[in-house]
N, C-alpha and C positions, 0 to 999 in steps of 0.2 A: 263635244269632238269638236278639235279646231280645225275648220275646212281651209283657214288660210294655209296648211300647209302643203296643200296642194300644188304651189307653186314653190317649196321647196325644192331643190336641184335633187333631192335624194330619189324625190318620186317621179322625176323626168329623166333619169339615167334610164337610156335604151337597154342597158346590161341587167336591169331588173328584171325583166322579160324572160331571164334565163332562170328552166327549172333544175330543179335537184331530185335524187331518186326518189323523195317522198311526193314531191308533184306541188309540194308548199311553198317553198324556198322563192323568194322574188332576188335575191342579192347574188351577187359573182362572188366566187369561192376567195377567199383572202385570208391572210396568217396572221397572228400576232395580235399585237394592237389593235390592230383595225379588224380583225375578226371580232375582237369582245365589242369593238363599236358597231361594227355591221349586225352582228348579234341582236344586241341590246334595239339597233334600229330598227332590224327585222321584226321583233318581238313590239316594239313601239307601234309600227304599221299595222301588223296583224291583230293588236289591238282595236286600233283606230277602224280598220275593216271591218271587225266585229260589231264593233258600236254601230256603225252608220249601216252596217247590213241588217242587225237585231232591229234597229228601229225602224228600218224600211219594214222587216218582215211583221212587226207589228202592227203598222200603218196598212199592209195588206189584208193581214188575218183579220183586222175589224172588219174592212170593207168587205173581204169575201163574206164574211157573215154575215153581215148586210143585206150584201146582192144575192146569196142564194137563200135569204129570210130562215135563216136556221134561228135564229131570234126577232122576236117583234119588233117593225122598223119603228116603234114609237121610243126604243128605249137607244137611239143612235143619235149622236148629234151631227151635224155637218161641220168637217173641219177642214183644213188647207194644211197641206204635209208637202214640202218641194213643189210648193205651187202650185199643187194638184188636189182637187178636191177630195176628200176621204170623207168615211164615217168613225166615229168613236163611240163605243158602247159605255153608256151612263151606270150599268150593272157591277157594283163593286166584286162581287164574288168573280163573275167572268172574267174582269180586266185584271184580280188577282190570278186566276188561272192561266191567262192568257201570257200574263206579265212574267210568270212564273216559268211557266213552258222556255217562252225565250229566253230567259236568265239560263236556263239550262242549255240550251242551244250554245248561247255564248262564252259559258264557261268552257264547253269541249270547244270553240272556236278558238277563243284566246290562248288557248295550248296548242294549236293546228292542228286537231284530232278529226275535224269536221271534212268529210268530203261531199257532202249532199244534205239538203235539208227540204222536208216534202210534207206539204202539207195535205192530210187529208182528211176529208169532211165525210161524212158516212150519216144518212138515215137512221135516228136511231130504233126505230120501228121494223122495217127491213133490210137494214144492214148496207143498201145500196150505196154505191159512192156517188156522192153528190159532185164533190169537189177532188 
């Protein structure tokens, strides 16, 4: 993800905060060639936002699993993400599972179909919600 794009005038335009019926549109309504360009920019922005969000969600998921002692602490390495200390699992199967779930979320986010994302962690024995 190119974080330097945040300075792009497209991201600074106050009209971007207007919402549409779907609640997902960040762009003012325009027509003709500008509409096609705005549509492409909207799609690019949506992809950028979903990429950053999913990167954050993956780091947060690993850290929550560590904090809540869902898995043994020795399978987690200390890392830094966004200049914040986080934990990252070294367990391949767990990492693949989390990456796969996040990839599914991103697929639907890229299409603009996600309203919210909920991470729920349950105790496997009691089915009690931990997080």
